[in-house]
N, C-alpha and C positions, 0 to 999 in steps of 0.2 A: 603753744598750748601745753606741750609736755612740761615745760618749765613751770607754767602756771599750776598744773596739776601737782607737780612735785612740791611747789611752794605751799599749796593748800594742804598737802600731806604733812609737810614739815611744820606747819602752824600748830599741829597737835602738841608740840613741845611747849608752847606758851598758852594753850587753850585750857580753860578751867575744866571743861568737860571733854577731855581728849578722846574718850571712848565714843562719845556721840559724834565727834568730828570724824573719827575713823569710819564708823558705820555709814554716815552720810556720804563720805568720800567714796566708799566702795560703790554706792549707787551711781554716782556720776562717772566712776571708772567704767561701770558697765556700759555706759553710753559710748565710750571709746571703742569697746569691743563690738558693739552693734554697728558703729560706723565702719570699722574694719571689715566686718562680715559683708556689709552691703557694698562697700567700695571694692573689695577684692573679688567680687563676682565677675564672671567673664564679660558680662554686659552690665556694668554698674549703674548706668543711667536707667536702663530698663528695670533693674532691680529696685532702684530708688523710687521710680514712678509707681511700680506695682505695690511697694510697701506703703507709700502714702495713700494710694487709691484704696487699699483695704483698710488701712488705719482710719481714714476719714469716714468710710462707710460704717465701720463697726461703732465708732464713738458717737456718730450722729444718730444712727438707728437705735442703739441701746439707750442713749440719753432721752430720746423721744419716748421709748417704751417706759423708762423709769418715771418720767414726769407725768405720764398719762395713766399708768396702771400700778406703779409702785411708789406712791408719793412720799412714803416714809424714807425711801432711798434716793429719790430724784430731786428732793428739795434740800436746801441748806437753810438752817435757822440762824439768823444773825444774833449778836449779843443783845440786841434790842427786841428780839422775839419775832422779827419779820421773816417770813418764809420767802425764799427766792429760788429761782431755777438754777440747778447745778448739774443735773444729769449725772454722768459718770465722773465728772470732775469734782473738785473739792470746793469750788467757789464759782459764783456767776461770772466773774471776770475771766476766769480760766476757761469756762465753757464758751464765753463770747469770743475770746481770742482764738480758740481752736476752730470755732465755726467760721471766723473770718479767714483763717488760713485755708479751710476746706473750700470756701466759696472761691477763693483765688485759684486754687488747684483745679476745681471743676471748670472754671472759665478758661484757664490755660489749656486744659484738655480739649475743650471745644475749639479753641483757636488752632491748636496743633493739628487736630484731626479734621478741621474744617467741616465739622458735623455737629449741629446743635440738637440732634435727636438721640444722643447716646443716653439710653435710659438710666444706666448706672450713675452717670454724672448728673442727670436731671434730678434723680432722687436725692443725691447728696446735696445738690445745690438748694433744692426747695426745703429740705429738712434743716439744713444749716442756716438758711436765711430765717426760717421760722424760729428756731431755737435762739439765734442771736438777738432777734427783736424781743422775744419774750423774756430773755435773761435780764433785760434792762441795763445792759452794759453799754454806756455811751462811748467808752473807749473802743470797744469792738466795732461799733458802727463806723467810727472815724477810721479805724484800722482797715476795714473792708473797702471803704471809699478810697483810701490812700493806695491800697493794693490794686484796685481796678484802674486807677489813674496811671500807676506805674506800669501795669501790663500794657495799657494803651501806648504809653511812651516807648516801651521796649519793642512792641510789634510794629509801630508806625515810623519810627525814626531810625536813621542809620547810626552805626556804632559811634562815630565821631561826635554827633550831636548828643547821643546818650551819655558819652563820657563827660561832656561839658555840663550837662544837666546834673549828673550825679556829683561832679566836682563842686558845683554850686551848692548842692544839697549838703555835702560834707562840711564845706566852709561855713554855711549857715548854721548847721547843727552845732559845730564847735563854738561859734560865736554866741549862740543861744545858751550853751552850757556855761560859757565864761561870764556873760552878763545876766546870770540866772535871776537875781533879785529884781532887776529893773524891767526886763523884757519878758523873760520866759514865764514867770508867775502871772504877770498881768495878761499875757496872751492866752494862756491856758484857762485862766479864770473867766475871761470874756467869752471864750469859745464854749466852755462847759455851762456857763450861765445861759447862753443862747439855746443850749440843748436842754435847759430846765434842770441842770444839776447845781449842787452847791458851789458857790464861788471859791471855796477853799479846797475843792476836789475832795469832799468828805473829810476834811481835816488834814489832808496830805501836806499841803504847802507849809503850814506852821510846824507840822511834825518833822518835815525834811530839815528845816533850820535847826531844830533841837537835836535831831539825830547827828547832823554834821558836827555840832558842838561836842556831843557825847563821843563820837568816833574819833575826834581829834585828840582825845586822851591817849589813844593807842595809834598815833598818826602813821607811823611807818609800817607796822606789822599787823595791825588790827587785833581783834580779840581772839582770833583763831577761827578756822573754817566752821561756819554754822554755829558759832558760839555767842555772838553778840546778844541775840534775843534770849538765850538761856540765862544770861547773867544780868540783863538790863530790862527784862520785860516788866517787872513790877514798877520801875521808875517811869516807864513810858505809859503803862496802863493807868497809873494814878493821875495822869494828865489828860489822856485821850480815852474817852468812854467807849470807842468802838474796838478797843483792845487789839491793836495790830500785832501780828506775829511775823511781819516782814516790813521792810522800809517802803514798800509800794513804789520803789524806784530801783531798778537793777544796778545802776551805777553806784548809788549810795550804798546799796546792800554789799557790794563787793568791797567798797572802802571800809565799811564797818567790820567786816569779817577778816579781810586780808590786808587792810591798810593801803597806803599809797603805793607800796611796792606791788602788791597784787593788782591794784587798779591799773598801774602802768603796764604790767605784763599783759593784762587783758586787752588794753587799748592797742598795744603793739600787734597782738594777734588779729584784732579786728581790722586794723589798717592794712596789714599784710594780706589778709584774706580778701578784703574788699578789692585791693589792687589786683590780686590774682584772678578773681572772678571777672573783673572788667576786661582783662587781657584775654580770657578764654571766650568771652562773648564775641570776639572777632571771628572765631571759627564756628561757633554754634550759639547764635543769639537766642534760639528758642529755649533750650534746656537751661543754659547758664543765665539767661534772662529771668527765668523763674527763680533760680537761686538768688539772684540779685534782688528781685522784688521781695522775696521772703526775708532776706537779711535786713533790708531797710524797714520792713514792717516790724521785725523783731526789735530793732534798735529803737523805733518809735514807741512800741508797746511798753518797753522797759523804762520809759519815762514815768509811767504811772503804775507799773507793776514790776515785780522782781522775779524774773525767770532765768537770769544768768546763773550758771554754775549750780543748777538744780535739775533733778530728774524729770524732764518734760520734753515735749516735741521741739520746742523752740531751741533748747540747748543742743539737741541732736542735730538740728538744721545748721546751727552755727559751727558745730564740730565738723559736719560734712563739708561746709564751705572751706574749711582749712585743708582738706585732703584731696579735693577734686582736681587740683592742679598737678598732683603727683602721678607719675606713671605707675600703673598697677604693679609691674615687675619690680620697680625700685621700692615701692611701698612694702611689698612682700619681703624683699631682701633686707630692708632696714628693720622690719619688725622681727 
């Protein structure tokens, strides 16, 4: 991850808007500092749990207040003039994803404490479920169902069976990415069509094909961190009326900005972190099981949204995944 961060910083050398790259890089660098502060706590698991507990309570209650009493702040207006629920987030899909993560955290807390009457978690669970449904994000609903299924698997099966199931998931995920055109697109379009959504995922699938072609012009190094959309938005907007400002796919977004080299660095980090968490689950299936569930949810969510290498909760969770296997004293010494 350090190498990836340094490569993103180095990409300012070939970025058209290098100052923008640097400013946005500073924001994701702040996430590294936050991960260090949480992890270096004397009881980092407890610190992590309390941080998420308060974060989810704040964003869900504030989002509910905004959409109910401050509608000029709680709603987002699309380019077509439609008003959608956004709460404290910038988009309905971002709100839906945050609510899905909050639902999984609340259920995990119920399972951990064997108490389904914890009022704090009950409030977060109910508000999150309400906001997720009203936001109209089909991806968030699928994400929450996936997380609940994974929590069930983690809590009911022994670690060896979990390893096999997750190994199958990884292999299937890689195969889906490889045979993108033939299987992945058809599967997603059928699934979203059944949920009453457009079969092109609101124009995403044809846009992905075009973006990959455009990104191939800077195949190895990309356009520079967070620079692709600054230099190519007019070309994309002229073809797609919903005026995207992201690829709506985290994997493609990294490729567009950092090229194949950045994409490979990121995948190495993911594979290494995934392997590390699987090993840690042998000693503590509860806490590290939650981390594993979150990682899989984030990987899935970034098929239709782009949250990688951006200042948000999902990126914080992926960074945390990378350091949890390091002993606190070694982490401090190296830092």
